[in-house]
C-alpha positions in Angstrom: -68.3 25.1 10.3 -64.9 24.2 11.7 -64.8 21.8 14.7 -62.4 22.5 17.5 -60.7 19.7 19.5 -58.3 19.4 22.4 -55.2 17.3 22.0 -56.9 14.6 24.0 -60.1 14.6 21.9 -57.9 14.3 18.8 -56.1 11.3 20.2 -59.4 9.7 21.0 -60.5 10.4 17.4 -57.4 8.7 16.1 -58.0 5.6 18.2 -61.6 5.3 17.0 -60.7 5.9 13.3 -57.7 3.7 13.2 -58.9 0.7 15.1 -56.5 -1.9 16.6 -54.3 -2.5 13.7 -53.2 0.8 12.3 -53.0 4.5 13.2 -52.2 5.6 9.7 -55.6 7.0 8.8 -55.6 10.8 8.3 -57.6 12.9 10.6 -58.0 16.5 9.4 -59.0 18.5 12.4 -58.2 22.0 13.5 -57.4 23.9 16.7 -58.2 27.6 17.0 -56.0 30.4 16.2 -54.5 29.0 19.8 -35.6 40.9 21.5 -36.8 39.8 17.9 -35.5 36.6 16.2 -31.8 36.4 15.9 -30.1 37.1 12.6 -29.6 34.0 10.5 -26.0 32.8 10.4 -24.1 30.8 7.8 -24.4 27.1 7.8 -21.4 24.9 8.8 -21.4 21.8 6.5 -22.4 18.7 8.4 -23.4 20.5 11.6 -26.0 23.2 11.0 -26.1 26.1 13.5 -22.7 27.6 14.2 -21.8 28.7 17.7 -22.2 26.8 21.0 -25.1 24.7 22.1 -25.7 27.2 24.9 -25.9 30.0 22.4 -28.6 28.2 20.5 -30.6 27.3 23.6 -30.4 31.0 24.6 -31.8 32.0 21.2 -34.6 29.4 21.7 -35.4 30.9 25.1 -35.2 34.6 24.0 -37.5 34.2 21.0 -40.0 32.0 22.8 -40.1 34.5 25.7 -40.8 37.2 23.1 -43.9 35.3 22.1 -45.1 35.2 25.7 -44.4 38.8 26.1 -45.9 40.1 22.8 -48.7 37.7 22.2 -50.3 38.4 25.6 -52.9 40.9 26.6 -51.0 43.2 29.0 -54.0 43.9 31.1 -55.2 40.4 31.6 -51.9 38.4 31.1 -53.7 35.8 29.0 -51.5 34.3 26.3 -52.7 33.5 22.8 -53.2 29.9 21.9 -51.4 30.5 18.7 -50.0 33.4 16.6 -48.3 34.1 13.3 -44.7 33.1 13.5 -43.7 36.4 12.0 -45.6 38.5 14.6 -48.4 41.0 14.0 -51.1 38.5 14.9 -54.7 39.8 15.4 -56.3 36.7 16.9 -57.7 37.0 20.4 -58.2 33.4 21.6 -56.1 32.4 24.6 -55.5 29.0 26.1 -55.1 28.6 29.9 -52.3 26.1 29.2 -50.4 28.6 27.2 -50.8 31.1 30.0 -49.5 28.5 32.5 -46.4 28.0 30.3 -46.1 31.8 29.9 -46.1 32.4 33.7 -43.2 30.0 34.0 -41.4 31.6 31.0 -41.8 35.0 32.8 -39.8 33.6 35.7 -37.1 32.4 33.4 -37.1 35.7 31.5 -36.8 37.6 34.8 -33.9 35.6 35.9 -32.2 36.1 32.5 -33.0 39.8 32.2 -35.1 39.6 29.0 -37.4 42.4 30.3 -37.2 44.9 33.2 -38.0 43.2 36.5 -40.7 45.6 37.4 -42.5 45.0 34.1 -42.3 41.2 34.5 -43.6 41.3 38.1 -46.5 43.5 37.0 -47.4 41.1 34.2 -47.3 38.1 36.6 -49.5 40.0 39.1 -52.0 41.0 36.3 -52.2 37.5 35.1 -52.9 35.9 38.4 -55.4 38.6 39.4 -57.3 38.0 36.2 -57.3 34.3 36.7 -58.6 34.6 40.3 -61.2 37.3 39.8 -62.4 36.6 36.2 -61.5 33.1 35.0 -62.2 31.1 38.1 -65.7 32.7 38.8 -66.7 32.0 35.2 -65.3 28.4 35.3 -66.5 25.6 37.5 -65.3 24.8 41.1 -62.0 26.5 40.5 -61.4 24.8 37.1 -61.0 26.9 34.1 -62.3 26.9 30.5 -59.7 25.6 28.1 -60.0 28.5 25.6 -61.1 32.0 26.5 -61.1 35.4 25.0 -57.8 37.0 26.0 -59.4 40.4 26.6 -62.6 39.5 28.5 -62.0 35.9 29.8 -65.2 34.7 28.1 -65.4 31.1 27.1 -64.4 30.5 23.5 -65.2 27.7 21.0 -67.7 26.0 23.3 -64.6 24.6 25.0 -64.6 22.4 28.1 -63.7 23.2 31.7 -60.4 21.3 31.4 -58.7 19.5 34.3 -55.3 19.0 32.6 -55.1 22.5 31.2 -56.1 23.9 34.6 -53.2 21.8 36.1 -50.8 23.4 33.6 -52.0 26.9 34.7 -51.5 25.9 38.3 -48.0 24.8 37.6 -47.2 28.2 36.3 -48.9 29.9 39.2 -47.1 27.8 41.8 -43.8 28.4 40.0 -44.5 32.2 40.4 -45.4 31.6 44.1 -41.9 30.3 44.7 -39.9 32.5 42.4 -41.6 35.7 43.5 -41.9 34.5 47.1 -40.9 38.0 48.5 -43.5 39.8 46.5 -46.4 41.2 48.6 -49.2 40.0 46.2 -48.0 37.2 43.9 -47.8 34.4 46.5 -51.2 35.2 47.9 -52.8 35.3 44.5 -51.2 32.0 43.5 -52.3 30.3 46.7 -55.9 31.5 46.4 -56.0 30.2 42.8 -54.7 26.8 43.8 -56.9 26.5 46.9 -60.0 27.3 44.9 -59.7 24.2 42.7 -62.1 21.5 43.9 -60.1 18.4 42.7 -62.5 16.0 44.5 -65.4 17.3 42.4 -63.5 16.4 39.2 -63.4 12.7 40.4 -67.2 12.7 39.6 -67.7 9.7 41.9 -64.9 7.6 40.4 -61.4 6.7 41.3 -59.8 8.7 38.4 -60.2 12.3 37.4 -62.5 13.3 34.6 -60.9 15.1 31.6 -63.4 18.0 32.0 -66.9 19.3 32.2 -69.3 21.3 30.0 -72.3 23.2 31.2 -74.4 21.8 28.3 -73.7 18.1 29.0 -71.9 17.8 32.4 -68.7 15.7 32.9 -66.8 14.4 29.8 -66.9 10.6 29.5 -63.2 10.4 29.1 -61.0 10.0 32.3 -57.4 10.4 33.1 -57.1 6.6 33.7 -53.9 5.7 31.7 -50.3 7.0 31.8 -49.9 10.2 29.9 -49.2 13.8 30.8 -51.5 13.3 33.8 -48.9 13.0 36.5 -48.8 16.8 37.3 -52.6 16.8 37.6 -52.7 13.9 40.1 -49.7 15.2 42.2 -51.3 18.7 42.6 -54.8 17.1 43.3 -53.5 14.8 46.0 -51.5 17.7 47.6 -54.4 20.2 47.6 -54.8 21.7 51.1 -58.5 22.3 50.5 -60.1 19.7 48.1 -57.6 16.8 47.9 -58.2 13.5 46.2 -57.1 10.3 48.0 -53.5 9.3 47.7 -54.8 5.9 46.4 -55.7 7.8 43.2 -52.0 7.6 42.2 -52.3 3.8 41.7 -55.8 4.1 40.1 -54.5 4.8 36.6 -52.9 2.2 34.4 -49.4 2.0 33.2 -49.4 0.1 30.0 -46.1 -0.9 28.4 -44.9 -0.7 24.8 -42.1 -2.9 23.3 -40.3 -1.3 20.4 -37.0 -2.3 18.8 -35.9 -4.0 22.0 -36.9 -1.1 24.2 -39.6 -1.4 26.9 -41.4 1.6 28.3 -44.6 2.8 29.9 -46.8 4.5 27.3 -50.2 4.5 25.7 -50.5 5.0 21.9 -49.6 8.7 22.4 -47.4 11.3 20.8 -44.2 12.4 22.4 -45.5 15.4 24.3 -47.2 13.3 26.9 -43.8 12.2 28.1 -42.6 15.8 28.5 -45.2 18.0 30.0 -45.2 16.9 33.7 -41.4 16.8 33.6 -41.2 20.5 32.7 -42.0 21.4 36.3 -41.8 18.2 38.4 -38.3 16.9 38.9 -38.5 13.1 38.5 -34.7 12.6 38.2 -33.2 9.9 40.4 -36.6 9.1 41.9 -39.2 6.3 41.5 -42.5 5.4 42.9 -43.7 1.8 43.4 -43.6 1.2 39.7 -41.1 3.2 37.8 -38.5 5.9 37.3 -40.5 8.1 35.0 -37.5 10.3 34.0 -35.7 7.2 32.8 -38.9 6.2 31.1 -39.0 9.4 29.1 -35.3 8.9 28.2 -36.3 5.5 26.7 -39.3 7.0 25.0 -37.2 9.6 23.3 -34.7 6.9 22.1 -37.6 4.9 20.8 -39.1 7.9 19.1 -35.8 8.6 17.3 -35.6 5.0 16.2 -39.1 5.2 14.9 -38.4 8.2 12.8 -35.2 6.7 11.4 -37.2 3.5 10.5 -39.3 5.7 8.2 -36.3 7.1 6.3 -37.0 4.8 3.4 -40.4 6.3 3.0 -39.5 9.9 4.0 -36.0 10.7 2.9 -35.7 13.8 5.1 -35.7 11.7 8.3 -32.2 11.0 9.5 -30.0 11.2 12.5 -29.9 15.0 11.9 -33.6 15.5 11.4 -36.3 13.7 13.3 -39.1 14.4 15.8 -42.9 14.5 15.6 -45.5 15.3 18.2 -49.0 16.7 18.2 -48.8 19.8 16.0 -49.9 21.6 13.0 -49.6 20.0 9.6 -50.4 21.0 6.0 -53.8 19.5 6.6 -54.5 21.0 10.0 -53.8 20.0 13.6 -52.8 16.4 14.0 -51.9 14.2 17.0 -49.1 12.1 15.5 -45.6 10.7 15.8 -44.1 7.6 17.4 -44.9 3.9 17.5 -48.3 2.9 18.8 -48.9 -0.1 21.1 -49.2 -2.1 17.8 -45.9 -0.8 16.5 -47.6 1.1 13.7 -47.3 4.9 13.3 -49.5 7.2 15.3 -51.4 9.5 13.0 -50.8 10.4 9.3 -47.1 10.7 9.3 -46.0 12.5 6.1 -42.4 13.6 6.5 -43.1 16.7 8.6 -40.8 17.7 11.4 -42.0 19.3 14.6 -39.1 21.2 16.4 -40.8 21.1 19.8 -40.6 17.3 19.8 -36.8 17.4 20.2 -36.8 20.7 22.1 -39.2 19.2 24.7 -36.9 16.2 25.2 -33.6 18.1 25.6 -33.0 16.9 29.2 -33.7 13.3 28.2 -31.2 12.9 25.3 -29.3 16.1 24.9 -26.7 15.1 22.3 -29.2 13.7 19.9 -31.9 16.4 20.4 -29.6 19.4 20.2 -28.1 17.9 17.1 -31.5 18.1 15.4 -32.2 21.6 16.6 -28.8 22.8 15.4 -29.5 21.2 12.0 -32.8 22.8 11.6 -31.5 26.2 12.6 -28.6 26.0 10.1 -30.2 24.3 7.1 -33.9 25.5 7.1 -33.9 29.3 7.5 -37.7 29.4 6.8 -38.3 27.3 9.9 -37.0 30.0 12.1 -38.9 33.3 12.5 -39.6 36.0 15.1 -40.6 33.6 17.8 -38.0 30.9 17.0 -38.9 27.6 15.3 -42.3 27.5 13.4 -44.6 24.9 14.8 -43.9 22.4 12.0 -42.5 22.1 8.5 -42.2 19.5 5.8 -38.9 19.6 3.9 -40.2 17.2 1.3 -43.1 19.3 0.2 -41.7 22.8 1.0 -44.6 23.5 3.5 -43.7 25.7 6.5 -46.3 26.5 9.1 -47.3 30.1 9.3 -48.0 29.8 13.0 -46.4 29.1 16.3 -48.4 27.5 19.1 -48.1 28.7 22.7 -47.8 25.3 24.4 -45.2 24.1 21.9 -43.1 27.1 22.5 -43.7 26.7 26.2 -42.4 23.2 26.5 -39.4 24.3 24.4 -38.4 27.2 26.6 -38.9 25.3 29.9 -36.9 22.3 28.8 -34.2 24.4 27.4 -33.9 26.2 30.7 -34.0 22.9 32.7 -31.2 21.5 30.5 -29.1 24.6 31.0 -29.5 25.3 34.7 -32.3 23.1 36.1 -33.9 26.4 37.2 -37.5 25.4 36.6 -37.1 22.2 38.5 -35.1 23.7 41.4 -37.6 26.5 41.9 -40.8 24.6 41.4 -39.8 21.7 43.6 -39.4 24.0 46.6 -43.2 24.6 46.6 -45.1 22.6 49.3 -47.6 21.4 46.7 -44.8 19.8 44.7 -43.1 18.3 47.7 -46.4 16.9 49.2 -47.6 15.5 46.0 -44.4 13.6 45.4 -44.5 12.3 49.0 -48.1 11.2 48.8 -47.4 9.4 45.5 -44.6 7.4 47.3 -41.6 8.7 45.4 -38.3 7.9 46.9 -34.6 8.4 45.9 -33.2 5.8 43.5 
């Protein structure tokens, strides 16, 4: 029987398996089956995708938006965790994180005219209505189950009530609250959803938030107690008008540092995505709290990740300045949390020469020249890596393996960061929300 794991559970597995000296052990675990693609164009030698950078970013956004439009139940608005990259997928499992990314993608798609405005508004309203009246009552204290049946909202795969995935859903809801602020229903629905979440309960008597809860066993032992994608969760929790956690919680989690090739940055032994997700909505540019400028930190992380991949080019000949980037993703052997240097300097996870397009797409605002170079190269030189919904989740040029799937959250971070790079639209809209502003204020952020 297949076991199902969240990204965080998979990272914990890697730590236990690998020990203190190496993260190279293979962990073969699987996650559940979580305008059409543009015509392929001729390759320009030495560059990859012809046309402008903005044209490629628009292609990335259009095709990812198509996933969020097609691979969603139109009645409930719940987005599939994953789907076949070529379309025609029949799976019915949704993840609330994919739905949160999808709500935000709908705002970007409305602004860019990817679907009629009335249809997009109706989809947003249906999504929020289902979350409020079906998912929250079946969850716990406003928090939602990580995986649900997209048609009924029933819990899937014995999944947990997830604090971080609920936060991603909330980011999408609050984005809609601001973007559709004149709509008679959407802001009210989004506000009710946010106000229903009892963040104080998720502290479970501690100073840091639990990663989740299950009806069979109660709170998960793991906590959000070390720097990762947790920032959005704490900012929303502190700013809650109904069930806030203390502002002191912001300093309760640790901020360990990694030294790699002369670069110093805050990070645990985590894949690249943890340095991207909170930044998709919260604008940390030119700001710092008492400890760091986290946007600059993600710039440094991206640079270190690039150096890490290039350092492996002797072992994996496909890695080069034109082709790099790994983060938690599918692999030939299943879903793996991998990519980047660990605290010990050794690789995270069983790196095998695979490339994960959302690793560079999710870091577009952090190092645009180097990340767009990779995305152009993939688009022009690996036609099998681009299908109906854009880039497949992962591929391995050395073995000829190409993932048959795309994953909602990986397409989500790609489309949001592409839009932020182009226009800062997600940042500029989301940061108008009182929750975003209050959270940043309570955390002590100030201009730098």
